[in-house]
DOGUVEX-908892 format. One line per 2 residues: number of its first residue (from 1); their letters; for each residue x, y, z of N, C-alpha, C, O. Coordinates in nm, 4 decimals. Layout:
# DOGUVEX-908892
NUM = A = X Y Z X Y Z X Y Z X Y Z | ...
END
This chain:
# DOGUVEX-908892
1 = MY = 10.3097 4.6050 12.1995 10.3291 4.5771 12.3387 10.4557 4.5142 12.3793 10.5171 4.4359 12.3069 | 10.4914 4.5483 12.4907 10.6278 4.5242 12.5510 10.5951 4.4096 12.6721 10.5139 4.4254 12.7633
3 = LQ = 10.6630 4.3139 12.6534 10.6612 4.1698 12.7333 10.7971 4.1731 12.8128 10.9028 4.2206 12.7714 | 10.7747 4.1146 12.9329 10.9100 4.0927 13.0270 10.8728 3.9387 13.0483 10.7525 3.9254 13.0710
5 = QG = 10.9344 3.8362 13.0472 10.9032 3.7105 13.1214 10.7542 3.6768 13.1193 10.6945 3.6212 13.2115 | 10.6948 3.7215 12.9899 10.5364 3.6862 12.9564 10.4142 3.7805 13.0271 10.2925 3.7817 13.0082
7 = LP = 10.5177 3.8729 13.1330 10.4153 3.9964 13.1521 10.4215 4.1018 13.0779 10.5189 4.1198 13.0048 | 10.3083 4.1978 13.0847 10.3223 4.3374 13.0185 10.3881 4.4146 13.0851 10.3829 4.4201 13.2080
9 = VK = 10.4675 4.4931 13.0045 10.5721 4.6169 13.0703 10.5076 4.7187 13.0397 10.4992 4.8129 13.1185 | 10.4486 4.7200 12.9175 10.4018 4.8590 12.8265 10.2889 4.8007 12.7220 10.3117 4.6958 12.6617
11 = CL = 10.1722 4.8697 12.7043 10.1161 4.8268 12.5530 10.0596 4.9472 12.5296 9.9833 5.0052 12.6068 | 10.1056 4.9958 12.3959 10.0654 5.1061 12.3338 9.9807 5.0831 12.2260 9.9893 4.9845 12.1527
13 = EK = 9.8873 5.1849 12.2135 9.7767 5.1780 12.0773 9.7808 5.3059 12.0044 9.8085 5.4161 12.0518 | 9.7518 5.2790 11.8917 9.7494 5.4097 11.7867 9.6519 5.3872 11.6951 9.6522 5.2911 11.6181
15 = KY = 9.5673 5.4725 11.6999 9.4481 5.4674 11.5977 9.4381 5.5870 11.5334 9.4193 5.6922 11.5946 | 9.4510 5.5784 11.3941 9.4435 5.6425 11.2892 9.3750 5.6084 11.1685 9.3701 5.4873 11.1468
17 = SI = 9.3102 5.6977 11.0675 9.2468 5.6684 10.9335 9.3574 5.7306 10.8155 9.4183 5.8375 10.8193 | 9.3596 5.6360 10.7225 9.4494 5.6856 10.6108 9.3447 5.7550 10.5233 9.2487 5.6794 10.5093
19 = RS = 9.3261 5.8857 10.4515 9.2492 5.9067 10.3560 9.3465 5.9256 10.2264 9.4691 5.9364 10.2250 | 9.2403 5.9262 10.1023 9.3182 5.9153 9.9893 9.3824 6.0687 9.9628 9.4682 6.0866 9.8763
21 = DQ = 9.3456 6.1460 10.0231 9.4295 6.2919 10.0073 9.5341 6.2954 10.0879 9.6129 6.3853 10.0587 | 9.5694 6.2178 10.1964 9.6966 6.1917 10.2658 9.8222 6.0973 10.2186 9.8050 5.9866 10.1676
23 = KA = 9.9470 6.1543 10.2417 10.0584 6.0601 10.2241 10.0501 5.9313 10.2998 10.1230 5.9522 10.3968 | 10.0066 5.8200 10.3095 10.0275 5.7271 10.3729 10.1882 5.7140 10.4548 10.1883 5.7199 10.5777
25 = EN = 10.2812 5.7017 10.4026 10.4053 5.6663 10.4569 10.4158 5.7835 10.5826 10.4685 5.7382 10.6842 | 10.3836 5.8921 10.5885 10.3966 5.9789 10.7262 10.2680 5.9878 10.8098 10.2638 6.0516 10.9150
27 = AA = 10.1522 5.9140 10.7531 10.0655 5.9337 10.8715 10.0618 5.8674 10.9877 9.9908 5.9012 11.0824 | 10.1265 5.7845 10.9866 10.1609 5.7027 11.1495 10.2516 5.7791 11.1940 10.2187 5.7875 11.3124
29 = DK = 10.3522 5.8470 11.1807 10.4606 5.8702 11.2515 10.4083 6.0211 11.3146 10.4817 6.0734 11.3984 | 10.2943 6.0842 11.2788 10.2469 6.1975 11.3501 10.1374 6.1756 11.4359 10.0969 6.2742 11.4975
31 = IP = 10.0798 6.0660 11.4535 9.9906 6.0164 11.5634 10.0735 5.9640 11.6935 10.1677 5.8849 11.6889 | 10.0199 6.0233 11.8087 10.1132 5.9768 11.9000 10.0737 5.8354 11.9695 9.9591 5.7941 11.9522
33 = NK = 10.1570 5.7667 12.0406 10.0817 5.6366 12.0789 9.9882 5.6862 12.2247 9.9872 5.7976 12.2770 | 9.9280 5.5865 12.2583 9.8351 5.5819 12.3704 9.8342 5.4788 12.4968 9.7548 5.3847 12.4966
35 = EI = 9.9166 5.4976 12.5949 9.9124 5.3535 12.6737 9.7781 5.3319 12.7159 9.6884 5.4119 12.7422 | 9.7842 5.1659 12.7173 9.6425 5.1018 12.7471 9.6788 5.0064 12.8177 9.7888 4.9581 12.7910
37 = SC = 9.5994 4.9475 12.9306 9.6035 4.8190 13.0166 9.5739 4.7291 12.9102 9.5031 4.7514 12.8120 | 9.6547 4.5926 12.9491 9.6443 4.4923 12.8494 9.6807 4.3577 12.9235 9.7611 4.3591 13.0167
39 = NG = 9.6254 4.2516 12.8842 9.6251 4.1165 12.9418 9.7401 4.0365 12.9056 9.7155 3.9675 12.8066 | 9.8557 4.0217 12.9507 9.9699 3.9396 12.8832 9.9477 3.8140 12.8436 9.9857 3.7703 12.7350
41 = EE = 9.8709 3.7341 12.9482 9.8392 3.5767 12.8841 9.8023 3.5973 12.7515 9.8628 3.5541 12.6534 | 9.6630 3.6901 12.7518 9.5702 3.6834 12.6303 9.6375 3.6963 12.5177 9.6189 3.6272 12.4175
43 = IL = 9.7359 3.8046 12.5316 9.8370 3.8434 12.4037 9.9738 3.7212 12.3856 10.0433 3.7080 12.2849 | 9.9812 3.6671 12.4736 10.0934 3.5211 12.4294 10.0112 3.4353 12.3690 10.0422 3.3834 12.2618
45 = TT = 9.8665 3.4041 12.4470 9.7912 3.3116 12.3529 9.7633 3.3136 12.2195 9.7595 3.2163 12.1442 | 9.7401 3.4494 12.1883 9.7020 3.4845 12.0588 9.8245 3.4766 11.9853 9.8194 3.4184 11.8770
47 = FR = 9.9397 3.5267 12.0258 10.0651 3.5120 11.9437 10.1184 3.3884 11.9335 10.1789 3.3661 11.8286 | 10.1117 3.2859 12.0285 10.1382 3.1569 11.9949 10.0278 3.0819 11.8723 10.0770 3.0019 11.7927
49 = SL = 9.9388 3.1017 11.8684 9.8357 3.0627 11.7806 9.8531 3.0817 11.6412 9.8437 3.0000 11.5496 | 9.8866 3.2332 11.6394 9.9376 3.3006 11.5264 10.0381 3.2191 11.4406 10.0235 3.1745 11.3268
51 = LQ = 10.1703 3.2096 11.5463 10.2873 3.1190 11.4768 10.2401 2.9727 11.4566 10.2978 2.9013 11.3747 | 10.1655 2.9402 11.5092 10.1198 2.7923 11.5262 10.0514 2.7705 11.3649 10.0724 2.6647 11.3057
53 = HK = 9.9880 2.8549 11.3164 9.9177 2.8799 11.1944 9.9664 2.9352 11.0625 9.9191 2.9272 10.9491 | 10.0785 2.9955 11.1121 10.1465 3.0816 11.0088 10.1744 3.0152 10.8930 10.1697 3.0946 10.7990
55 = DQ = 10.2072 2.8799 10.8511 10.2287 2.8173 10.7316 10.0460 2.7548 10.6826 10.0073 2.6969 10.5812 | 10.0039 2.7806 10.7530 9.8331 2.7237 10.6829 9.8017 2.8107 10.5603 9.8085 2.9320 10.5408
57 = KG = 9.7631 2.7007 10.4804 9.7179 2.7489 10.3439 9.5475 2.7416 10.3355 9.4842 2.6770 10.4190 | 9.4897 2.8062 10.2387 9.3348 2.7677 10.2479 9.2707 2.8494 10.2883 9.3254 2.9570 10.3126
59 = EI = 9.1350 2.8344 10.3116 9.0346 2.9127 10.3705 9.0857 2.9849 10.4890 9.1798 2.9266 10.5429 | 9.0502 3.0928 10.5426 9.0795 3.1587 10.6676 8.9825 3.1055 10.7400 8.8665 3.1028 10.6989
61 = KC = 9.0250 3.0494 10.8745 8.9133 3.0305 10.9875 8.9494 3.1108 11.1098 9.0670 3.1345 11.1375 | 8.8413 3.1553 11.1881 8.8611 3.2349 11.2854 8.9465 3.1637 11.3727 8.9075 3.0474 11.3834
63 = L = 9.0576 3.1903 11.4457 9.1181 3.1430 11.5679 9.0346 3.1462 11.7046 9.0858 3.1059 11.8091
END
């Protein structure tokens, strides 16, 4: 996700699966990104929440 002043400029997505017979190190490089629509405020809220809880220890609770 690319943000500029809190607004999304471009949001990219890459979906793939790694199978045991493939080399994981090169799998992602061969799959192209797909541009998707996204909500900048929702992304920033999630990011801020992750930063706020980054040093939290113990049981994982849903944010």
